[in-house]
C-alpha atoms as one frame of an Amber mdcrd trajectory, in Angstrom:
protein
 284.154   8.747 -21.963 280.809   7.412 -23.196 279.811  10.915 -24.268 283.118
  11.294 -26.128 282.641   7.992 -27.924 279.047   8.906 -28.726 280.010  12.216
 -30.293 282.944  10.638 -32.093 280.571   8.083 -33.594 278.133  10.814 -34.604
 280.882  12.833 -36.282 282.302   9.818 -38.130 278.825   8.714 -39.170 278.007
  12.220 -40.407 281.225  12.358 -42.420 280.402   8.997 -44.012 276.867  10.129
 -44.867 278.155  13.385 -46.374 280.792  11.477 -48.390 278.196   9.030 -49.688
 275.773  11.816 -50.634 278.575  13.747 -52.339 279.680  10.713 -54.337 276.090
  10.036 -55.388 276.015  13.591 -56.761 279.367  13.032 -58.507 278.208   9.719
 -59.966 274.955  10.989 -61.437 276.563  14.210 -62.661 279.281  12.341 -64.564
 276.901   9.631 -65.743 274.587  12.250 -67.228 277.543  13.543 -69.234 278.468
  10.025 -70.343 274.878   9.321 -71.429 274.145  12.695 -73.015 272.857  12.403
 -76.573 274.073  14.910 -79.172 271.730  15.579 -82.071 274.254  17.213 -84.388
 273.841  18.284 -88.001 276.439  16.128 -89.742 278.124  17.964 -92.596 277.899
  16.482 -96.076 281.303  16.147 -97.709 282.251  14.753-101.084 284.765  12.132
-100.022 287.121  11.149-102.876 288.473   7.655-103.378 291.536   8.194-105.559
 295.080   7.311-104.563 296.235  10.930-104.363 293.478  11.765-101.887 294.295
   8.628 -99.899 297.942   9.708 -99.679 296.893  13.222 -98.668 294.579  11.805
 -96.006 297.362   9.607 -94.629 299.590  12.650 -94.378 296.874  14.559 -92.508
 296.456  11.587 -90.122 300.197  11.457 -89.453 300.469  15.204 -89.022 297.512
  15.317 -86.637 298.907  12.564 -84.421 296.508   9.709 -85.215 299.364   7.207
 -85.386 300.836   8.539 -82.166 297.820   7.203 -80.252 296.323   4.458 -82.398
 299.600   2.964 -83.621 301.309   2.977 -86.996 298.709   0.581 -88.435 295.914
   2.299 -86.461 295.137  -0.984 -84.727 295.269   0.739 -81.337 297.606   0.422
 -78.425 298.468   3.703 -76.670 297.741   3.089 -72.981 296.394   6.188 -71.274
 294.986   4.345 -68.260 296.030   0.685 -67.906 293.664  -1.988 -66.563 293.886
  -1.830 -62.790 294.421   1.937 -62.681 292.432   3.594 -59.847 291.154   6.127
 -62.398 289.841   3.635 -64.949 290.842   1.872 -68.147 291.478   3.854 -71.299
 293.452   2.497 -74.249 293.470   3.883 -77.781 291.271   1.533 -79.695 291.564
  -0.238 -82.990 289.980   2.108 -85.550 290.290  -0.248 -88.524 287.493  -2.567
 -89.650 289.289  -5.681 -88.370 288.335  -7.815 -85.385 288.056  -5.580 -82.352
 287.818  -2.490 -84.583 284.954  -0.300 -85.738 282.570  -0.243 -88.671 282.198
   3.442 -89.547 280.538   4.965 -92.594 281.658   8.279 -94.065 278.906  10.001
 -92.088 280.059   8.308 -88.868 283.625   9.487 -89.415 282.547  13.071 -90.093
 280.344  13.064 -86.977 283.242  11.819 -84.865 285.878  14.151 -86.307 283.767
  17.302 -86.564 281.735  16.844 -83.373 283.457  14.289 -81.122 280.284  12.214
 -81.228 280.250   8.463 -81.856 277.733   6.579 -83.992 275.527   6.044 -80.915
 275.113   9.805 -80.594 277.196  10.128 -77.413 280.510  11.842 -76.824 283.592
   9.807 -77.617 286.027   9.366 -74.733 289.364  11.203 -74.861 289.280  11.380
 -78.651 290.813  14.813 -79.459 288.144  15.810 -81.972 288.337  19.367 -80.629
 291.829  19.518 -82.128 290.855  18.403 -85.640 287.241  19.527 -86.035 288.433
  22.756 -87.699 290.218  21.010 -90.582 289.377  22.473 -93.957 286.710  20.591
 -95.892 289.384  19.476 -98.350 291.626  18.015 -95.644 288.724  16.479 -93.748
 287.452  14.728 -96.892 290.948  13.396 -97.608 291.286  12.177 -94.011 287.980
  10.306 -94.235 289.083   8.861 -97.590 292.152   7.442 -95.848 290.343   6.172
 -92.745 287.599   4.343 -94.645 290.204   2.444 -96.687 292.411   1.321 -93.798
 293.563  -2.291 -94.104 291.754  -4.304 -91.402 293.787  -5.150 -88.325 292.653
  -7.781 -85.810 293.316  -6.281 -82.394 290.976  -6.401 -79.396 291.612  -3.832
 -76.687 290.276  -3.909 -73.117 286.942  -2.135 -72.695 287.050   1.444 -71.481
 286.022   2.042 -67.885 285.835   4.975 -65.509 286.213   4.366 -61.764 285.212
   6.499 -58.752 288.508   8.416 -58.712 288.109   9.090 -62.428 284.583  10.367
 -61.862 285.885  12.742 -59.188 288.533  14.068 -61.587 285.882  14.581 -64.276
 283.545  16.289 -61.793 286.268  18.773 -60.834 287.274  19.307 -64.502 290.699
  17.731 -63.990 290.171  15.035 -66.607 288.755  16.296 -69.957 287.168  13.055
 -71.094 284.359  14.316 -73.355 285.452  16.159 -76.531 281.858  16.837 -77.604
 281.594  19.289 -74.713 284.466  21.364 -76.110 283.261  21.827 -79.690 281.069
  24.455 -81.320 278.588  22.172 -83.073 277.296  25.002 -85.275 280.631  26.144
 -86.683 281.317  26.529 -90.393 284.603  25.432 -91.942 286.703  26.698 -94.823
 286.861  24.696 -98.027 290.660  24.897 -98.208 293.538  26.497 -96.330 296.747
  27.230 -98.212 300.015  26.285 -96.453 302.076  29.359 -95.626 305.011  30.174
 -93.368 302.889  32.469 -91.216 301.701  32.539 -87.594 298.119  32.130 -88.859
 298.922  28.848 -90.593 300.984  27.817 -87.584 297.894  28.342 -85.411 295.932
  26.062 -87.755 298.526  23.334 -87.276 299.114  23.924 -83.568 295.660  22.796
 -82.441 297.072  19.269 -82.479 299.371  20.332 -79.628 296.522  21.459 -77.381
 295.518  18.035 -76.129 298.771  17.759 -74.195 300.070  21.306 -73.903 296.643
  22.901 -73.156 294.660  25.403 -75.183 297.022  28.162 -74.047 300.109  26.055
 -74.902 301.407  26.696 -71.368 301.660  23.045 -70.412 299.923  20.703 -68.022
 300.644  18.423 -65.079 301.525  14.841 -66.090 298.698  13.492 -68.231 299.131
   9.946 -66.963 301.028   8.523 -63.973 304.731   8.058 -64.605 305.033  10.749
 -67.258 306.766  14.110 -66.693 304.851  17.409 -66.599 303.903  18.679 -70.041
 306.080  21.727 -70.820 305.056  25.267 -71.680 305.663  25.675 -75.429 304.388
  29.247 -75.655 306.639  32.286 -75.848 306.904  32.286 -72.045 308.326  28.749
 -71.783 311.733  27.262 -72.508 310.710  26.533 -76.087 310.098  30.252 -76.451
 313.832  30.772 -75.980 314.843  28.369 -78.744 315.973  29.555 -82.133 314.062
  28.452 -85.201 316.922  26.126 -86.154 316.968  24.558 -82.673 313.180  24.119
 -82.793 313.389  22.259 -86.107 316.277  20.106 -84.877 314.418  19.152 -81.691
 311.306  18.086 -83.568 313.302  16.234 -86.211 315.618  14.352 -83.835 314.033
  14.480 -80.375 317.140  16.266 -79.050 316.621  19.538 -77.186 319.150  22.378
 -77.495 320.744  21.407 -74.173 321.444  17.922 -75.551 318.818  16.088 -73.500
 316.294  13.745 -75.068 312.618  14.592 -75.269 310.263  12.445 -73.225 308.737
   9.465 -75.031 305.398  11.119 -74.301 306.253  13.649 -77.018 305.340  11.949
 -80.332 307.971  13.709 -82.432 308.670  10.480 -84.351 305.120  10.506 -85.707
 305.033  14.107 -86.927 305.933  14.283 -90.636 305.824  18.072 -90.902 307.749
  19.814 -93.640 310.351  22.413 -92.709 307.953  25.178 -93.757 305.213  23.743
 -91.557 307.580  23.605 -88.582 308.592  27.191 -89.313 304.915  28.218 -89.314
 304.455  26.439 -85.957 307.516  28.208 -84.613 306.219  31.595 -85.797 302.889
  31.010 -84.067 304.237  29.615 -80.791 306.704  32.481 -80.485 303.868  34.964
 -80.450 301.540  32.857 -78.274 301.293  34.643 -74.909
């Protein structure tokens, strides 16, 4: 019996030591990614200040889902991980210049949007820069024009935090927290891209879908607890069986062809696409394999 207890204690102790050593590896691996400095070459753009450019930039922000996360006034609010979550705390922050917001110059905005890097030189957290970094220079300049003129909103959000479970998910690439790791920091971008009802233009627009539906558009497990799985919107999923008219109706009204309501996780209310833009998205997704 004593020998059994002795060996049981040795085994349990060994498991604890291995677990501690493994978590130390996980901690320092994830912390090195959190602390990594990115020395990126920030593009110089001529950012306009006229009302037409402001309106264009607002449209780009709406179309790219900025309001879906940061709120209609961009004062923050979308809760990805609530305080008390075992994964951490992550809430879309106030991106205006009001209390609790940020003070970003044009250069800071371009660095964040093109590279996913904040003004401290580190990767932003969960900011989908990899979905908007490819915007044409014209659209990016208009977007920055809009963002730098946002009316200040006083809104203080809880500080972001990552907990041990979150670190484990990051370590095993189950939680893509760092957009700067996903971006080609030496890419060149087109000056302008003409809207067309083509799969190519649909692909340009569809990058905004990748954050939820994955880079292959084949869906994901629930992104946060309590939400349903993210559906496959490629040609192999249910959406691939919809007609163009049904696709437009679903994204205009939130009603799927079978009469059921889309999940609230799908920000269809915040997507002001034109019919031609939706048709371009449809054309692209119906050829996405």
